[in-house]
C-alpha positions as CSV (number, residue, x, y, z in Angstrom):
1,M,-10.0,-25.6,-31.5
2,M,-8.5,-26.0,-35.2
3,A,-4.7,-26.6,-35.1
4,I,-2.5,-24.3,-37.1
5,D,-0.7,-25.9,-40.0
6,V,2.6,-24.3,-39.6
7,K,4.1,-25.9,-42.8
8,E,3.4,-25.8,-46.4
9,L,3.4,-29.0,-48.7
10,N,7.0,-28.3,-49.7
11,G,8.1,-28.3,-46.0
12,R,8.6,-24.6,-45.8
13,E,7.3,-23.0,-42.6
14,R,4.0,-21.0,-43.0
15,V,4.2,-19.6,-39.6
16,S,7.2,-18.7,-37.6
17,L,6.6,-18.8,-33.9
18,H,9.1,-16.9,-31.7
19,A,9.2,-16.0,-28.0
20,K,7.8,-12.6,-28.5
21,S,6.6,-12.6,-32.2
22,I,4.5,-14.6,-34.8
23,F,5.3,-14.3,-38.6
24,L,2.9,-15.3,-41.3
25,R,4.9,-15.9,-44.4
26,E,2.4,-15.9,-47.2
27,T,1.1,-12.4,-46.1
28,T,4.5,-11.2,-44.5
29,S,2.4,-10.3,-41.5
30,L,4.1,-9.9,-38.1
31,C,2.4,-9.8,-34.7
32,Q,4.9,-8.6,-32.2
33,L,4.9,-8.1,-28.5
34,L,6.3,-4.8,-27.5
35,T,7.6,-3.4,-24.3
36,G,5.7,-0.7,-22.4
37,M,8.6,1.8,-22.8
38,P,8.2,4.3,-25.7
39,D,11.9,4.4,-26.5
40,G,12.6,2.8,-29.9
41,K,9.0,2.5,-31.0
42,H,9.3,5.2,-33.9
43,G,9.3,4.0,-37.6
44,R,6.9,1.2,-37.2
45,S,3.9,1.0,-39.5
46,P,1.2,-1.1,-37.7
47,T,-2.0,-2.1,-39.0
48,V,-3.7,-3.0,-35.6
49,I,-2.4,-1.9,-32.2
50,V,-3.5,-3.6,-29.0
51,G,-2.7,-2.1,-25.5
52,D,-3.7,-3.4,-22.2
53,E,-4.0,-2.1,-18.6
54,I,-3.5,1.6,-19.6
55,H,-4.1,2.6,-16.0
56,E,-0.4,1.6,-15.3
57,W,1.1,3.5,-18.3
58,R,3.3,6.4,-17.2
59,T,3.1,8.4,-20.5
60,R,1.1,8.3,-23.7
61,D,4.2,8.5,-25.8
62,L,4.1,4.8,-26.7
63,A,0.4,5.2,-28.2
64,D,1.3,8.4,-30.0
65,F,4.4,7.0,-31.6
66,L,2.6,3.9,-32.8
67,R,-0.5,5.8,-34.0
68,Q,1.9,8.1,-36.0
69,G,3.1,5.0,-37.7
70,T,-0.3,4.1,-39.1
71,G,-0.4,6.8,-41.7
72,A,0.3,4.3,-44.4
73,R,-2.6,2.0,-43.6
74,L,-5.9,2.3,-45.1
75,Q,-7.9,0.9,-42.2
76,P,-5.6,1.0,-39.0
77,I,-7.2,-0.1,-35.7
78,E,-6.3,0.8,-32.3
79,L,-7.7,-1.3,-29.4
80,Y,-7.1,-0.3,-25.7
81,A,-8.4,-2.0,-22.6
82,S,-8.1,-1.5,-18.9
83,T,-9.5,-1.9,-15.5
84,A,-9.7,1.1,-13.2
85,G,-6.7,2.2,-11.2
86,R,-5.5,5.1,-9.1
87,K,-6.5,8.6,-9.8
88,Q,-2.9,9.7,-9.0
89,N,-1.9,8.0,-12.4
90,R,-2.6,10.9,-14.5
91,V,-2.0,9.1,-17.8
92,G,-4.6,6.3,-17.1
93,F,-7.1,8.5,-15.3
94,E,-7.1,11.3,-17.9
95,W,-7.6,8.8,-20.7
96,F,-10.5,7.4,-18.7
97,E,-12.0,10.8,-18.3
98,E,-11.5,11.6,-22.1
99,S,-13.3,8.3,-22.9
100,L,-16.3,9.3,-20.8
101,A,-16.5,12.7,-22.4
102,I,-16.6,10.9,-25.8
103,M,-19.4,8.7,-24.6
104,R,-21.4,11.8,-23.3
105,G,-20.9,13.8,-26.4
106,D,-18.8,16.5,-24.8
107,L,-15.9,15.5,-27.0
108,D,-16.5,15.2,-30.6
109,D,-14.5,12.1,-31.9
110,P,-16.4,10.0,-34.3
111,T,-13.4,7.8,-34.9
112,T,-13.6,6.4,-31.3
113,L,-15.9,3.7,-29.9
114,V,-15.9,3.6,-26.1
115,I,-17.3,0.6,-24.2
116,Y,-17.4,1.0,-20.5
117,F,-18.5,-1.4,-17.8
118,G,-18.4,0.3,-14.3
119,I,-20.4,1.9,-11.7
120,E,-21.1,5.7,-11.6
121,E,-19.7,8.0,-9.0
122,E,-23.2,8.5,-7.4
123,D,-23.8,4.7,-7.4
124,D,-24.0,3.0,-4.0
125,W,-21.3,0.4,-4.4
126,T,-22.7,-1.7,-1.6
127,D,-26.0,-2.2,-3.6
128,E,-25.8,-5.6,-5.3
129,A,-28.1,-4.3,-8.1
130,V,-25.5,-1.9,-9.5
131,W,-22.7,-4.6,-9.4
132,R,-23.9,-5.9,-12.7
133,K,-23.0,-2.5,-14.4
134,A,-19.4,-3.5,-14.0
135,N,-20.0,-7.3,-14.4
136,P,-22.4,-7.8,-17.3
137,S,-21.8,-11.7,-17.0
138,L,-22.3,-11.7,-13.2
139,G,-23.5,-15.1,-12.1
140,L,-21.1,-16.8,-14.5
141,T,-18.0,-14.9,-14.3
142,P,-17.7,-13.8,-11.6
143,T,-20.1,-15.8,-9.6
144,L,-22.5,-13.9,-7.3
145,D,-21.3,-16.0,-4.3
146,Y,-17.8,-15.1,-5.0
147,L,-18.5,-11.3,-5.2
148,R,-20.7,-11.5,-2.1
149,T,-17.8,-13.0,-0.2
150,E,-15.2,-10.4,-1.4
151,F,-17.7,-7.7,-0.5
152,K,-18.1,-9.2,3.1
153,K,-14.3,-9.1,3.5
154,A,-14.0,-5.7,2.4
155,K,-17.0,-4.0,4.2
156,G,-16.0,-1.5,7.0
157,R,-12.3,-1.6,6.0
158,P,-11.7,1.6,3.9
159,A,-8.6,0.4,2.0
160,Q,-10.1,-2.9,1.2
161,E,-13.3,-1.3,0.2
162,A,-11.5,0.8,-2.3
163,I,-9.7,-2.2,-3.7
164,F,-13.1,-4.0,-4.1
165,Q,-14.5,-1.0,-5.8
166,C,-11.5,-0.7,-8.2
167,Y,-11.0,-4.4,-9.1
168,H,-14.6,-5.6,-9.1
169,L,-16.6,-2.4,-10.0
170,N,-14.3,-0.4,-12.2
171,R,-14.3,2.6,-9.8
172,W,-11.0,4.6,-9.8
173,V,-9.6,5.1,-6.4
174,D,-7.6,7.9,-4.6
175,Q,-5.6,7.9,-1.4
176,I,-7.8,6.7,1.4
177,S,-8.2,8.9,4.5
178,G,-9.7,7.5,7.7
179,W,-8.1,4.3,7.1
180,I,-8.5,3.0,10.7
181,P,-12.1,3.7,12.0
182,R,-11.8,5.4,15.5
183,S,-14.3,2.8,16.9
184,K,-11.8,-0.1,15.7
185,W,-8.8,1.6,17.3
186,S,-10.7,2.5,20.6
187,A,-11.7,-1.2,21.0
188,C,-8.1,-2.3,20.9
189,G,-7.3,-0.3,24.0
190,D,-8.3,-0.5,27.8
191,P,-11.0,1.8,28.6
192,A,-9.0,2.8,31.7
193,K,-6.2,4.1,29.4
194,N,-3.5,1.9,30.9
195,W,-0.9,2.9,28.3
196,A,1.6,4.1,31.0
197,K,1.6,0.6,32.7
198,L,2.3,-1.4,29.6
199,W,6.2,-1.1,29.8
200,E,6.4,-2.4,33.3
201,K,3.8,-5.1,32.8
202,H,5.3,-6.6,29.8
203,K,9.0,-6.1,30.7
204,G,11.1,-9.1,29.9
205,R,9.1,-10.2,27.0
206,K,10.4,-10.8,23.5
207,A,10.0,-7.7,21.5
208,Y,10.9,-5.6,18.3
209,L,11.9,-2.0,18.2
210,A,11.3,0.2,15.3
211,C,12.1,4.0,15.0
212,D,10.8,6.6,12.8
213,V,13.2,9.6,13.0
214,S,12.0,13.0,12.2
215,S,13.6,15.5,10.1
216,T,14.9,17.9,12.9
217,R,11.8,19.8,14.0
218,D,9.0,17.1,13.8
219,L,8.1,14.3,16.1
220,T,10.3,11.3,16.4
221,A,8.7,7.9,17.3
222,L,10.1,4.8,18.9
223,V,7.7,1.9,19.2
224,V,8.1,-1.5,21.2
225,V,6.1,-4.2,19.5
226,I,5.4,-7.4,21.4
227,P,4.0,-10.3,19.7
228,P,1.5,-12.7,21.4
229,D,3.0,-15.7,23.5
230,E,1.7,-17.9,26.3
231,T,1.3,-14.9,28.6
232,C,-0.7,-12.6,26.3
233,D,-2.7,-13.4,23.2
234,K,-2.6,-9.9,21.8
235,W,0.1,-7.8,20.2
236,V,1.3,-5.0,22.6
237,I,2.3,-1.7,21.2
238,I,4.2,0.6,23.5
239,P,5.1,3.9,21.8
240,L,7.5,6.7,22.9
241,F,7.4,10.2,21.2
242,W,9.8,13.1,21.3
243,V,9.5,16.8,20.1
244,P,11.8,19.7,20.3
245,E,11.1,21.7,23.3
246,D,11.5,25.1,21.6
247,T,8.5,24.2,19.2
248,L,6.1,23.3,21.8
249,D,4.6,26.7,22.3
250,E,4.4,27.2,18.6
251,R,2.6,23.8,18.2
252,A,0.1,24.6,20.9
253,Q,-0.6,27.9,19.4
254,E,-1.1,26.6,15.8
255,D,-3.1,23.5,16.7
256,R,-5.5,24.0,19.4
257,R,-7.2,20.7,18.7
258,V,-4.3,18.9,20.4
259,N,-3.3,19.5,24.0
260,W,0.5,19.2,23.4
261,K,1.5,20.5,26.8
262,Q,-0.9,18.2,28.6
263,W,0.5,15.2,26.6
264,V,4.0,16.4,27.8
265,A,2.7,16.7,31.5
266,D,1.1,13.0,31.2
267,K,4.6,11.8,29.8
268,A,2.8,10.6,26.6
269,L,5.2,13.0,24.7
270,F,8.7,14.1,25.6
271,T,10.6,17.1,24.8
272,T,14.3,17.5,24.0
273,P,16.2,20.7,24.5
274,G,16.5,23.1,21.5
275,D,14.6,23.5,18.3
276,A,15.5,20.0,16.9
277,V,15.0,16.5,18.4
278,D,18.2,15.4,20.1
279,Q,18.8,11.9,19.1
280,T,20.8,11.1,22.1
281,F,17.5,11.0,24.0
282,V,16.2,8.4,21.5
283,Q,19.4,6.5,21.7
284,Q,19.1,6.1,25.5
285,A,15.5,5.1,25.3
286,I,16.5,2.3,22.9
287,K,19.3,1.2,25.2
288,D,16.7,1.0,28.0
289,A,14.4,-0.9,26.0
290,C,17.2,-3.3,25.1
291,A,18.0,-3.8,28.8
292,Q,14.5,-4.4,29.8
293,F,13.1,-6.5,26.9
294,D,14.3,-9.5,25.0
295,V,14.9,-7.4,21.8
296,V,15.1,-9.4,18.7
297,A,15.6,-6.7,16.2
298,F,15.7,-2.9,15.7
299,G,14.3,-1.5,12.5
300,F,15.2,1.8,11.1
301,D,14.8,4.0,7.9
302,P,18.3,4.5,6.7
303,W,17.2,7.6,5.0
304,N,17.2,9.7,8.1
305,A,18.3,7.3,11.0
306,R,21.7,5.9,9.8
307,K,23.6,8.2,12.3
308,L,21.4,6.8,15.2
309,A,22.1,3.3,14.1
310,G,25.8,4.0,14.0
311,D,25.8,5.7,17.3
312,L,24.0,2.5,18.9
313,Q,26.6,0.3,17.4
314,H,29.3,2.5,18.9
315,D,27.5,2.3,22.1
316,G,27.4,-1.5,22.1
317,M,24.3,-2.6,20.2
318,D,25.0,-5.8,18.1
319,A,25.0,-4.7,14.3
320,E,23.0,-8.0,13.6
321,L,20.1,-6.5,15.6
322,Q,19.7,-3.7,13.2
323,V,17.5,-3.9,10.2
324,E,17.2,-1.3,7.5
325,M,13.6,-0.8,6.5
326,R,12.8,1.7,3.8
327,Q,9.3,3.0,3.9
328,G,8.1,2.0,0.6
329,H,5.6,-0.6,-0.7
330,Q,8.3,-3.3,-1.2
331,T,9.0,-3.3,2.6
332,L,5.8,-2.1,4.2
333,S,3.0,-3.3,2.1
334,G,2.6,-6.8,3.7
335,P,3.1,-5.5,7.3
336,T,0.5,-2.6,6.6
337,K,-2.1,-5.2,5.7
338,E,-1.2,-7.3,8.8
339,F,-1.4,-4.4,11.1
340,E,-4.7,-3.3,9.7
341,R,-5.9,-7.1,10.0
342,L,-4.8,-7.1,13.7
343,V,-6.6,-3.9,14.6
344,F,-9.9,-5.0,13.0
345,A,-9.7,-8.3,14.8
346,G,-9.1,-6.6,18.0
347,K,-5.6,-8.5,18.4
348,I,-3.8,-5.2,19.4
349,E,-3.3,-3.7,22.9
350,H,-2.1,-0.1,22.9
351,G,-3.6,1.0,26.2
352,G,-5.4,3.9,24.7
353,H,-2.1,5.9,24.1
354,P,-3.3,9.5,23.3
355,V,-0.6,10.5,20.7
356,L,-0.8,7.2,19.0
357,A,-4.7,7.4,18.8
358,W,-4.3,10.9,17.4
359,M,-2.2,9.6,14.6
360,A,-4.3,6.6,14.0
361,G,-7.4,8.8,13.6
362,H,-6.0,10.8,10.6
363,C,-3.8,8.3,9.0
364,S,-4.2,7.9,5.2
365,V,-2.7,5.2,2.9
366,R,-1.4,5.4,-0.5
367,F,-1.5,2.8,-3.3
368,D,0.9,1.5,-5.9
369,V,-0.1,0.4,-9.3
370,N,-1.0,-3.0,-8.0
371,L,-3.2,-1.5,-5.3
372,N,-0.7,-2.5,-2.4
373,Y,-0.9,0.2,0.1
374,V,1.2,1.7,3.0
375,P,0.8,4.6,5.4
376,D,0.9,8.0,3.6
377,K,3.0,10.7,5.3
378,K,2.5,13.2,2.6
379,N,-1.3,13.2,2.4
380,S,-2.2,12.4,5.9
381,L,-3.7,15.4,7.8
382,D,-0.9,15.3,10.3
383,K,1.9,13.4,11.7
384,I,1.8,9.6,11.6
385,D,5.2,8.5,12.7
386,G,3.9,6.4,15.5
387,I,1.7,4.4,13.0
388,V,4.6,4.0,10.6
389,A,7.0,2.8,13.3
390,T,4.2,0.4,14.6
391,V,3.9,-1.1,11.1
392,M,7.6,-1.5,10.8
393,G,7.7,-3.3,14.1
394,V,4.9,-5.7,12.9
395,G,6.9,-6.3,9.6
396,L,10.0,-7.2,11.8
397,A,8.0,-9.7,13.7
398,M,6.6,-11.0,10.6
399,S,10.0,-11.7,9.2
400,V,11.2,-13.5,12.2
401,E,8.4,-15.1,14.1
402,D,7.6,-18.8,13.2
403,T,5.6,-19.0,10.0
404,T,5.7,-22.8,9.7
405,S,2.8,-24.1,7.8
406,V,0.6,-26.8,9.5
407,Y,1.1,-28.8,6.3
408,E,4.8,-29.1,6.9
409,D,4.0,-31.1,10.0
410,R,1.1,-33.3,9.1
411,G,1.0,-33.1,5.3
412,I,-2.1,-32.5,3.2
413,L,-5.2,-34.4,4.1
414,M,-6.9,-36.0,1.3
415,V,-10.7,-36.6,1.6
């Protein structure tokens, strides 16, 4: 690679290098790195515009503002590149669909050249023969062995399948429904459906509590999460659910797929008087759990459970046990992936609890721009409060349990 001569014979700098720009004195040319925000980008006169990862862009204002400044240039060039992303990002996905329309000839734009490497919607993404569409240098970068390994890791796991298709095959992704296959969930429960015996069986063990409090009329969930120890090699999940008694008939009438009243009769679901969940019942259950388990932490979303947390402190709960957990990607992304891993590895024991199984069966996940994912309350087919509380409990345990690396004890082995 040829080195750049940054100085002229007389000692003056030919090229000025700065943190976010490069200036060439003899042609008065400036190459400048801009922020992704459109503010302050008017009034420039660029010759070449280069934009990257447009699947993350929130608006097209930046591109529009810069293009409007090219009017004084005889041969301006705009270069944009991106991998696939989320369909929910309207800017990136609409730009992608517009590009495909230009390629097909549906949109007449002779000034734009579109180059696309990706699989089609009708392509079978599991067929290695189509992988080369998105990876023209397959075998070199990436290697076929690498892509096969990533494929095997993702296969059968809907969220991971979506990420594989997005990152490696340039297929845009949406929210994922059917996140946890029913067969995988069922395999984590005793065929005898012993969920009602789990509390008594595991009483006294170290546990984490997580609560997803409803907005008045919906379900409220409290989950006891017990990590593995010398007595049990699985994560034990013990959920409790409450619903307003006055809404039970309405629920039974509107949703005949679910036997709400049988759940109440079986004590898989509890009712509280009136048309809104009475949090004093939830508070008492939390006190009972603290009395019968070695509770390390209690997680709650401050958005709708701050009063409950305050009442628990007033009732004697140590404030240090309480952990605020907002239900966004920053808090729940890691725990969501760990919960998924545990389910697929058969490392969870939920006893076949019918309400939790119902929620797991229709739980969807939503992605952020980096394709991290969390349970999606808004787009799931029905309530998923128990799954969200379970993920919160796993997250609590992840933050507290011993995560010491083996290398800290024995060092790195050199061979």
